[in-house]
N, C-alpha and C positions, 0 to 999 in steps of 0.2 A: 338555300344554295341551289343553283340550277347548272346542270352540265349539258353541253351541246356538242354533238358530233356530226360533222358534215360528211357527205359522200356523194359520188356521182360525177365528179369532175373528170376531165380528160382532154384528148385532142380531137378536134372536129374540123371539117372544112367549112369555109364560109358558106352560109346558106343552110347549114345543117342545124340540128337540134341536140340539146342535152337537157336532162332533168337532174337537178340537184336536190338532195334530201338532207334534212337536219333533224336528228332525233334528240329530243329534250327529256331530261330526267330531273326529278327534284320536286319538292312539295308544291311549289307554286307555278310550275312550268305551264300547265294548261290554262292558267288565268292571265298570263302575260302576253303582251304583244311580241310577235316574232318578226324579225327583219333580216334582210340580206344586204350586205355591203360588199364592195370589191375594191381591190387595190392593185393597180398596175405598177410595174417597175418604175421608180422615179417619180411616182405620183402619190398624192394624198388618197387616203381611203375615202370612198364616195358611197353615198346611199344608192341602193338599187330598188328595193321594194319592202313593204311592210304590211302585215295583216294583224288585226286586233284579235283578242281572245274569242270573240263571238263570230268571227269571220265576216262580220257585216262591213267593216271598214278595210279597204285596201288602198294602198298608196304607192305610186310608182315614180321613179325618176323619168323626166321627159325623154331621156336617151334610150329608154327601154320600153316605153309605153307602146302597146300594140304588138310587141314582140315577146315579152316575158309575162308570165302569169304566176302569181304567188297563191298558194292554197295551203290549207291545214287539213290534216287527216281527221278521221272520225273521233279519235281520242283527244285531239287538239295538241298532242305532245309531239307531233311530227309536222314539219313545214316543208313544202316543196317549192322549187322554183323551176318552172318549165320555161326553157329558153329556146325560142324558135328564130329562124332567119338570122343566125349568128353572124357577126361581123368581126374582122380582125381586131377592131378597137374594143371588143368585149373581152379580149384576153386579159386575165387578171387572176389573182387569188380571191376567191369568193368566201366571205365569212358570214356565218349565221350569228344572230345576236338576239337577245331577249331582254325585255324591260317593261316597266309599267305603263309607258306612254307610247302612242302610235305617232311616231315622229321620224323625220329624216336626219335628225341630229345624233351622231354617234355617241356623244357624251351622255345622252339620255338612256343608253342601253347599259345594263348592269353586267350582263354575262355574254361571253363570246366563245365561239368555237375555235378550232385550231386552223381552219381554212382548208379549201380544196382548190387545186389549180385548174383553171379552164384556159385552154389554148385554142384559138381559132386561126387556122392557116388560110392564106389567101390563094 
């Protein structure tokens, strides 16, 4: 069992930056892929970024490539999402997820956090 707790969301103006954090606990947390997804009101949950356990593989949605950076802490139990040049369309609830495969498909992730709200004003 893996528990995930996100933090770092908030309100920011367009062009600004935020850094989200996700702390993972549990026996297999450090060996799993960690990913970020987001869901805007009235829309389906969508993939944002993922990083594998060794930090060698990172994977981004085209909509955030070049603006967002995913990373893992030294203990590999924490994952970060640095979000720069934020746009109003980035407004969503951001979820941390964990699973055995490095993929964009939400169904492949076994564990999910409770989500953190990110609001970007124009």
